[in-house]
C-alpha positions in Angstrom: 4.8 -21.7 5.4 6.5 -20.4 2.0 5.2 -17.9 -0.6 1.4 -18.0 -1.3 0.5 -19.4 -4.8 -1.7 -17.3 -6.8 -4.5 -19.1 -6.1 -3.9 -18.6 -2.5 -3.5 -14.8 -2.4 -5.9 -13.2 -0.3 -6.6 -10.6 -2.4 -7.5 -11.9 -6.3 -9.3 -9.3 -8.2 -11.0 -6.0 -8.2 -13.4 -4.6 -10.5 -15.9 -1.9 -11.0 -19.3 -3.9 -10.4 -21.5 -0.4 -10.1 -22.1 2.3 -12.3 -20.1 5.7 -11.3 -22.7 8.7 -11.4 -22.3 11.1 -14.0 -20.2 14.0 -13.2 -18.4 12.1 -10.4 -14.5 13.0 -10.4 -13.9 9.4 -10.1 -14.8 9.3 -14.0 -11.6 11.2 -14.6 -9.6 9.4 -12.8 -6.8 7.3 -15.0 -7.3 4.2 -12.4 -10.9 4.0 -13.0 -10.7 4.3 -16.5 -8.5 1.5 -16.5 -10.7 -0.4 -14.4 -13.8 0.3 -16.5 -12.0 -1.0 -20.0 -10.9 -4.1 -18.6 -12.3 -7.2 -16.3 -10.7 -5.6 -13.4 -7.4 -5.5 -11.9 -6.0 -9.1 -11.4 -3.5 -9.7 -8.7 -0.9 -12.9 -9.2 1.9 -12.6 -7.2 2.4 -12.2 -3.2 4.1 -8.4 -3.7 2.2 -6.0 -6.2 3.6 -2.3 -6.6 1.2 -0.1 -8.4 2.9 3.3 -9.9 1.7 6.0 -11.8 1.8 9.9 -11.9 0.4 11.9 -9.5 -3.5 12.0 -10.0 -3.4 8.8 -11.5 -5.7 7.5 -8.8 -3.4 5.3 -7.0 -3.7 6.3 -3.7 -7.4 6.5 -4.0 -7.6 2.4 -5.4 -5.2 1.6 -2.5 -7.6 3.1 -0.4 -10.6 1.7 -1.7 -9.4 -1.8 -2.0 -8.4 -1.3 2.1 -11.8 -0.3 3.1 -13.3 -2.8 1.1 -11.4 -5.6 3.0 -12.6 -4.2 6.3 -9.8 -1.8 7.1 -9.9 1.6 8.9 -9.9 4.2 6.0 -7.2 6.6 7.9 -5.4 3.3 8.4 -4.6 0.7 10.7 -5.6 -2.7 11.4 -9.3 -4.0 11.2 -9.5 -3.2 15.0 -9.2 0.6 14.5 -12.2 3.0 14.0 -10.5 6.3 15.1 -11.4 9.4 12.6 -10.1 12.6 12.4 -11.4 13.6 8.9 -13.6 12.3 6.5 -11.6 12.7 3.5 -11.5 9.2 2.0 -13.2 8.9 -1.7 -16.3 6.8 -2.6 -14.6 4.6 -5.0 -15.1 1.6 -2.5 -18.5 1.6 -2.7 -18.5 0.7 -6.8 -15.9 -1.9 -6.7 -15.9 -5.7 -5.8 -13.2 -7.3 -4.6 -12.5 -11.1 -5.3 -11.0 -12.8 -2.4 -9.1 -15.8 -2.4 -10.0 -19.1 -0.5 -7.8 -18.3 2.4 -8.4 -16.1 5.1 -5.2 -13.8 6.1 -4.6 -14.0 9.9 -2.8 -10.3 10.1 -3.4 -7.1 8.3 -2.7 -3.8 8.5 -3.2 -1.0 6.1 -0.2 2.0 5.8 -1.5 5.7 4.8 1.6 7.8 4.7 -0.2 10.8 5.2 -2.2 9.5 8.2 0.3 7.3 10.0 0.7 10.4 12.5 -3.2 9.8 13.4 -2.5 6.0 14.0 0.0 6.5 16.5 -2.1 9.3 18.1 -4.9 6.6 18.2 -2.7 3.9 19.5 -1.3 6.3 22.7 -4.8 7.2 23.0 -6.1 3.6 23.5 -3.4 2.9 26.0 -4.3 6.2 27.9 -7.8 4.7 28.6 -6.6 1.4 29.3 -8.1 -1.9 28.8 -7.8 -5.5 30.2 -5.1 -6.6 28.2 -1.3 -5.4 27.5 -0.7 -2.0 26.3 -1.3 -1.7 22.5 2.1 0.0 21.9 3.7 -3.1 22.9 3.0 -5.0 19.8 4.7 -2.1 17.9 8.2 -1.9 19.9 6.8 -0.8 23.4 8.0 2.9 22.6 5.2 5.5 21.6 5.5 6.0 17.5 5.5 9.8 18.6 8.6 9.7 20.3 10.6 8.5 17.1 11.3 9.9 13.9 8.9 9.0 10.9 11.2 6.7 9.6 12.4 4.9 13.0 8.5 4.6 14.0 7.5 3.3 10.4 9.9 0.8 10.6 8.8 -0.2 14.2 5.5 -0.9 12.9 6.8 -3.4 10.0 9.6 -5.1 12.5 7.1 -5.4 15.5 3.5 -5.5 14.3 3.7 -7.3 10.9 3.6 -10.9 11.9 3.1 -13.0 8.6 0.1 -14.4 7.1 -0.9 -11.3 6.4 -2.4 -8.9 3.8 -0.4 -5.6 4.2 -1.6 -2.5 2.3 0.8 0.1 2.1 0.4 3.7 0.4 3.8 5.4 -0.7 5.6 3.7 2.2 8.9 5.7 1.0 7.6 9.0 2.1 9.0 7.9 5.7 12.4 6.3 4.6 16.1 7.0 3.6 17.2 4.8 0.7 18.8 2.4 3.1 15.7 2.1 5.1 13.9 1.3 1.9 16.4 -1.5 1.7 15.8 -2.6 5.4 12.0 -2.7 4.3 12.8 -4.8 1.2 14.2 -7.4 3.3 11.2 -7.4 5.7 8.8 -7.8 2.5 10.7 -10.8 1.8 10.7 -12.3 4.9 6.9 -11.7 5.3 6.2 -12.7 1.8 7.9 -16.4 2.8 5.5 -16.5 5.5 2.5 -16.5 3.3 1.8 -12.7 3.2 0.6 -10.8 0.4 1.3 -7.0 -0.1 -0.4 -4.3 -2.1 2.4 -1.1 -2.4 1.3 2.0 -4.2 4.7 4.1 -4.9 6.8 6.2 -6.4 10.1 4.7 -5.3 12.3 3.2 -8.2 14.2 1.4 -5.5 11.1 -0.5 -4.2 9.9 -1.8 -7.5 13.2 -3.6 -8.0 11.8 -6.2 -5.3 12.5 -9.5 -6.9 9.6 -11.7 -8.1 7.0 -8.6 -7.6 4.6 -7.7 -10.4 4.6 -3.9 -11.2 1.7 -2.6 -12.6 1.7 0.9 -14.3 -1.4 3.3 -14.5 -0.5 5.2 -17.7 -2.7 6.9 -20.7 -5.9 5.5 -19.1 -4.3 1.8 -18.8 -3.2 -0.4 -16.3 -0.3 -2.5 -17.5 1.8 -5.1 -15.9 5.2 -4.2 -16.8 9.0 -4.7 -16.0 10.0 -2.6 -13.4 12.7 -1.1 -16.1 10.2 0.0 -18.0 8.7 2.0 -15.7 9.0 5.9 -16.1 9.8 6.3 -12.5 12.7 3.9 -12.8 13.5 5.4 -16.3 14.3 8.9 -15.0 16.2 7.9 -11.6 18.3 5.7 -14.2 19.0 8.9 -16.6 19.8 11.1 -13.3 22.2 8.8 -11.5 24.0 8.2 -14.8 24.4 11.4 -16.0 23.8 14.1 -13.3 25.4 16.9 -15.0 22.3 16.7 -17.5 19.7 17.2 -14.7 18.7 20.7 -15.9 17.6 18.8 -19.3 14.9 17.8 -17.3 13.7 20.8 -15.7 
């Protein structure tokens, strides 16, 4: 089906449209300050990476966006409804997501920190049984708990992501070696060429080199579109790789 044009993207813009109460911790998050100071965050390409330091609010934004699009707060598809702990933020209550005219046929919200819970939910659904095929068949046929973290994540991407989809991923590199990250980039490329949109928060200097992706950096209370080579993540990694003997200079 090909790459989505900007006007065809499933998610086009996210803005803060309701007043956040005074005293709320959300007001202190750099990502929220950035949203408040602009007309929202505009998505322009099929693959978007959001980067920034710990505490910048990347995961909070990704989570709020996913909930607003109908996904389970702890991850999974729109059909997942399990809850192990009510730990998500209330940012989704204060934002409005502008959607494109096309509707995605597939989708998944991945949270690295709660992927274990997704795997548990799949096993539980299959134990309880249904009239259809086992749920795990859509994930490769082998319980995700019987694989390593990286293997189970790649099984998810390889078997469950079907194209024409919206895939919201929060720090997927947490499970993956450098070679597996390259493998993930290959799957992203295939899926993006099949009318899919990816919105990914990450710390990985490898993933953000994906050809044609937009990189949005959260820094100094601003959200800026930058070349991957200008991000702090990439520059630090580059310095250390080029001169490992100087590593102690950065402690």
